[in-house]
Each structure stands twice: as C-alpha cells, then as structure tokens.
C-alpha positions as CSV (number, residue, x, y, z in Angstrom):
1,X,-8.4,29.3,-21.6
2,X,-10.7,27.3,-19.3
3,X,-11.8,30.5,-17.7
4,X,-12.9,31.9,-21.0
5,X,-14.8,28.8,-21.9
6,X,-16.6,28.8,-18.6
7,X,-17.4,32.5,-19.0
8,X,-18.8,32.0,-22.5
9,X,-20.8,28.9,-21.3
10,X,-22.3,30.9,-18.4
11,X,-23.2,33.8,-20.7
12,X,-25.0,31.8,-23.3
13,X,-26.2,28.6,-21.5
14,X,-27.1,29.8,-18.0
15,X,-30.8,29.8,-18.8
16,X,-33.7,27.8,-17.7
17,X,-34.3,26.5,-21.2
18,X,-30.9,24.7,-21.1
19,X,-31.5,23.2,-17.6
20,X,-31.9,19.6,-19.0
21,X,-28.7,19.9,-21.0
22,X,-26.7,21.4,-18.1
23,X,-28.2,18.8,-15.8
24,X,-27.1,16.0,-18.1
25,X,-23.6,17.4,-18.4
26,X,-23.4,17.8,-14.6
27,X,-24.4,14.2,-14.1
28,X,-21.9,12.9,-16.7
29,X,-19.1,15.0,-15.2
30,X,-19.9,13.9,-11.7
31,X,-20.0,10.3,-12.7
32,X,-16.6,10.7,-14.4
33,X,-15.3,12.2,-11.1
34,X,-16.4,9.1,-9.1
35,X,-19.8,10.4,-7.9
36,X,-22.7,7.9,-7.8
37,X,-20.6,5.3,-9.6
38,X,-22.1,2.2,-7.9
39,X,-21.7,-0.7,-8.8
40,X,-18.4,0.1,-10.6
41,X,-17.0,1.9,-7.6
42,X,-13.4,0.6,-7.8
43,X,-13.6,-1.2,-4.4
44,X,-12.3,-4.5,-5.9
45,X,-9.5,-2.6,-7.7
46,X,-8.5,-1.0,-4.4
47,X,-8.6,-4.3,-2.5
48,X,-6.4,-5.8,-5.2
49,X,-3.8,-3.0,-4.8
50,X,-3.9,-3.3,-1.0
51,X,-3.2,-7.0,-1.4
52,X,0.1,-6.1,-3.0
53,X,1.0,-4.2,0.2
54,X,-0.2,-7.0,2.4
55,X,2.1,-9.5,0.7
56,X,5.1,-7.8,2.2
57,X,3.6,-7.3,5.7
58,X,4.0,-9.9,8.4
59,X,0.7,-9.2,10.2
60,X,-1.7,-7.3,8.0
61,X,-4.6,-6.0,10.1
62,X,-8.0,-5.0,8.6
63,X,-11.0,-3.4,10.3
64,X,-14.3,-3.8,8.4
65,X,-16.5,-1.2,10.2
66,X,-20.2,-1.6,9.1
67,X,-19.9,-5.2,7.9
68,X,-23.6,-5.6,7.3
69,X,-24.2,-9.1,6.0
70,X,-20.6,-9.8,5.1
71,X,-20.2,-9.4,1.3
72,X,-17.3,-7.1,1.7
73,X,-15.7,-9.3,4.4
74,X,-15.9,-12.2,2.0
75,X,-14.1,-10.1,-0.6
76,X,-11.5,-9.2,1.9
77,X,-10.8,-12.8,2.9
78,X,-10.5,-13.9,-0.7
79,X,-7.9,-11.2,-1.4
80,X,-6.2,-11.4,2.0
81,X,-6.0,-15.1,2.9
82,X,-3.6,-14.5,5.8
83,X,-4.7,-11.1,7.1
84,X,-6.2,-10.6,10.5
85,X,-9.8,-9.3,9.7
86,X,-12.1,-7.7,12.3
87,X,-15.6,-7.1,11.2
88,X,-18.0,-4.9,13.2
89,X,-21.7,-4.9,12.9
90,X,-23.9,-3.4,15.7
91,X,-27.4,-4.4,14.5
92,X,-28.3,-7.6,16.4
93,X,-30.3,-9.2,13.5
94,X,-27.8,-8.2,10.8
95,X,-25.0,-9.6,13.0
96,X,-26.6,-13.0,13.1
97,X,-26.8,-12.9,9.3
98,X,-23.2,-11.9,9.1
99,X,-22.2,-14.7,11.4
100,X,-24.1,-17.3,9.4
101,X,-22.9,-16.0,6.1
102,X,-19.2,-15.8,6.9
103,X,-18.8,-19.1,8.8
104,X,-15.5,-20.7,8.0
105,X,-13.9,-17.5,6.8
106,X,-11.8,-17.1,10.0
107,X,-13.1,-13.6,10.8
108,X,-13.1,-11.9,14.1
109,X,-16.8,-10.8,14.4
110,X,-17.9,-8.1,16.9
111,X,-21.5,-7.1,17.6
112,X,-20.9,-3.4,18.3
113,X,-20.1,-0.3,16.3
114,X,-17.8,2.7,16.7
115,X,-18.2,6.3,17.6
116,X,-16.2,9.2,19.1
117,X,-17.1,7.9,22.6
118,X,-18.4,4.7,24.2
119,X,-22.2,5.0,24.3
120,X,-25.5,3.4,23.4
121,X,-27.6,4.9,20.6
122,X,-30.6,4.0,18.5
123,X,-29.9,2.5,15.2
124,X,-32.7,3.1,12.6
125,X,-33.6,0.9,9.7
126,X,-36.5,0.3,7.4
127,X,-39.6,-1.3,9.0
128,X,-39.1,-4.0,6.4
129,X,-36.6,-5.4,5.9
130,X,-34.9,-4.6,9.2
131,X,-31.4,-5.5,8.2
132,X,-30.7,-3.3,5.2
133,X,-27.5,-1.6,4.1
134,X,-29.0,1.8,5.0
135,X,-29.3,1.3,8.7
136,X,-28.2,4.5,10.3
137,X,-27.8,6.3,13.6
138,X,-29.6,9.2,12.1
139,X,-33.4,9.1,11.9
140,X,-33.3,11.8,9.3
141,X,-32.1,9.3,6.8
142,X,-35.7,7.8,6.9
143,X,-37.6,10.9,7.9
144,X,-36.2,13.2,5.2
145,X,-34.2,11.2,2.6
146,X,-36.1,8.0,2.0
147,X,-39.3,9.0,3.7
148,X,-40.0,5.4,4.6
149,X,-41.4,3.8,7.8
150,X,-38.6,2.8,10.1
151,X,-37.9,1.0,13.4
152,X,-35.1,1.5,15.9
153,X,-33.0,-0.8,18.0
154,X,-30.5,0.2,20.8
155,X,-26.9,-0.7,19.9
156,X,-23.5,-0.5,21.7
157,X,-20.7,1.7,20.4
158,X,-17.1,1.9,21.4
159,X,-14.1,3.9,20.1
160,X,-11.4,2.4,17.9
161,X,-8.8,3.6,20.4
162,X,-10.6,1.9,23.3
163,X,-11.0,-1.4,21.4
164,X,-7.4,-1.4,20.2
165,X,-6.2,-0.9,23.7
166,X,-8.5,-3.7,25.0
167,X,-7.5,-6.1,22.2
168,X,-3.8,-5.2,22.2
169,X,-4.0,-4.1,18.6
170,X,-1.0,-1.9,17.8
171,X,-1.8,-1.0,14.2
172,X,-4.5,-1.1,11.5
173,X,-3.2,-1.4,8.0
174,X,-6.6,-0.9,6.3
175,X,-9.6,0.7,7.9
176,X,-12.8,0.5,5.9
177,X,-15.8,2.4,7.2
178,X,-19.3,2.3,5.8
179,X,-21.7,3.4,8.6
180,X,-24.2,5.7,6.8
181,X,-23.2,9.1,7.9
182,X,-21.4,8.3,11.2
183,X,-17.9,7.9,9.6
184,X,-16.4,11.1,11.0
185,X,-17.3,10.1,14.6
186,X,-15.7,6.7,14.0
187,X,-12.5,8.4,13.0
188,X,-12.6,10.9,15.9
189,X,-12.7,7.9,18.1
190,X,-9.4,6.8,16.5
191,X,-7.5,10.0,17.2
192,X,-4.8,8.4,19.2
193,X,-4.1,5.7,16.6
194,X,-4.1,8.3,13.9
195,X,-1.8,10.6,15.8
196,X,0.6,7.8,16.4
197,X,0.7,6.9,12.7
198,X,-0.7,3.5,13.4
199,X,-3.4,3.5,10.6
200,X,-2.2,3.1,7.1
201,X,-5.1,3.4,4.6
202,X,-8.7,4.4,5.3
203,X,-11.6,4.0,3.0
204,X,-14.9,5.6,3.9
205,X,-18.2,6.4,2.1
206,X,-19.4,9.9,1.7
207,X,-23.0,10.4,0.5
208,X,-26.4,12.0,1.2
209,X,-26.4,10.6,4.8
210,X,-23.7,13.1,5.6
211,X,-26.4,15.8,5.2
212,X,-28.2,14.2,8.1
213,X,-25.0,14.0,10.2
214,X,-24.0,17.6,9.2
215,X,-20.6,16.3,8.0
216,X,-18.5,18.0,5.4
217,X,-15.4,16.8,3.6
218,X,-13.5,19.6,5.6
219,X,-14.2,17.5,8.7
220,X,-12.4,14.5,7.2
221,X,-9.4,16.7,6.1
222,X,-9.2,17.9,9.7
223,X,-9.3,14.6,11.4
224,X,-7.1,12.9,8.9
225,X,-4.0,15.1,9.3
226,X,-1.0,13.5,7.7
227,X,-3.1,11.7,5.1
228,X,-3.7,12.5,1.4
229,X,-7.3,12.1,0.4
230,X,-8.5,10.7,-2.9
231,X,-11.8,9.8,-4.5
232,X,-12.0,6.2,-5.6
233,X,-12.5,5.7,-9.3
234,X,-13.0,2.4,-11.0
235,X,-9.3,1.8,-11.7
236,X,-7.5,4.8,-10.1
237,X,-7.5,7.4,-7.4
238,X,-8.4,11.1,-7.9
239,X,-6.6,13.5,-5.5
240,X,-8.9,15.7,-3.5
241,X,-8.0,19.2,-2.3
242,X,-9.7,20.8,0.7
243,X,-9.8,24.1,-1.0
244,X,-11.8,22.7,-4.0
245,X,-15.2,23.1,-2.2
246,X,-17.4,22.4,-5.2
247,X,-15.8,19.1,-6.2
248,X,-15.3,17.7,-2.7
249,X,-18.7,18.4,-1.1
250,X,-21.1,16.6,-3.5
251,X,-23.4,14.7,-1.2
252,X,-23.9,11.6,-3.3
253,X,-22.6,8.1,-3.2
254,X,-18.8,8.0,-3.4
255,X,-15.8,6.3,-1.8
256,X,-12.9,8.3,-0.4
257,X,-9.5,6.7,0.2
258,X,-7.1,8.3,2.7
259,X,-3.4,7.2,2.5
260,X,-1.1,8.1,5.3
261,X,2.2,9.7,4.5
262,X,4.8,7.0,4.3
263,X,2.6,4.4,2.6
264,X,3.9,4.1,-0.9
265,X,1.5,5.4,-3.6
266,X,3.3,3.3,-6.1
267,X,1.2,0.3,-4.9
268,X,-1.9,2.1,-6.2
269,X,-0.6,3.0,-9.6
270,X,-2.4,1.4,-12.5
C-alpha cells in the first residue's frame, strides 16, 4: 500500500511547481522524526530516564564531553545528585566560564578534549564571541557552513581509554558527546572501553558539522558494535537501522542515543 502511495505521489507531485509543498512536507516529516527539533530535543526526558537507572547503581559515572559553559552539567547534577560527573572542555576561555558557572556543583572539570589519539589540534571559533557552542576542530564549519570570521586556539586532546587508565575509571554509565563533528573520533578513542562492555549509554549529536568531518551514521554503527542506536525524540526513542540510509544520514541537528546490549530498555519506556 505504501509503495503504491509513493509511486502515485512521485508520478503526480514530482514537479518543480510542487517544490514548496514537497519541501514543507519534508520539513514536517523530518521534525517528526527528531531532526532539527531544538529546543524540544528530549534531552531532559533522557536524563530523567537515566536517573531511574542511576538510582540502582552504587557508583554512577557520567562523562560530559564538550561541556561548554556548563548548562548541561548543571542539568546532570540536578538529576544525579550522587553521581560522579566528569566534564571536559578544551577551550581555555570557555573552561574558565565553565569553572566559574559550576562552582559548588561538585564536578570533576578537565581542560582538555578527546580524540582517537593523544594530540594537540587547533580549535576554531567565531572571532566574536570566542567561547560559543559551535567551537569546532574543523575550520570548514566557519569557512563553508557559517561563513563567519573565526579565530583558532591550540588545545590538548587525549583518548577516553587513556584517561580512564590514568584516572582508574573502570566504567562509564553515561557518555554524552557534543563536540561539533568530532564525535566519531572521540568514540574511536574509547575502543577498549567499548569492547570491554564498560560503557552503558552514549548520547551524541549528529548535524551539519559531520559534513565537515566527513562522518556518516555508518561510522557510528561500526564503532558502536553491541549497541542499539536510536534517535532522541521529545519523549521517546526512535530505533535506527544502518540499512535505512535516507533516514539516518540527514545532516541536521539531532541527538542519537546508543544503548549497550544488557542495559534494560524498560527504563526508557514512556
């Protein structure tokens, strides 16, 4: 039935004069599938569900990678009063803002980022302000996407595996990553923790910055073996299939949640 409807629509409405109508329907459908749904992204709903899991865990460990100024870290602390929270922000100026804005929240703050290897790279940001949420390791974000003047600062990067070994961290219950296109490299730097089944739930952003880093959803399916991937909706999770190329590779703001096999999905039911 659906095939017939699609065929008829393509036959009668695949015409330039219907471009605005088709564009509107495309935008509405994408929004309903969790694309470009900021600010009702479902992040607070997800955190609330994760708090249910945390209540039964003796030492719940959270990594907030790409902490920026600390708004998400503050949400985490409100929802997880007893969790061990590590927040990572490589930009030196943004890190100072993070430190001042989260004083008293009992966070573990780290002035470095994560990649697939330990290295130093240039982090790019708008010329003004220089501590935005769009700071990226990819200059193309500003050269091609925003086409705005930008400045660069050298930042330190480690791997999650390296840091966990140094800090004697055996597991990560919730790994949140928002680093403007570099998410896949962060996960590649956690390959040992992932292989050992020591990471429970991952949330990462997938958007137009991934065009600059040449990252596809297939890359995330590959690195997150043993996880089921979902797109985050306002009050639910939408399962993603690697074979569904059209719906998974839409390069616009969205949050993806990966749940390791063995973590009960019942906690995420409405």
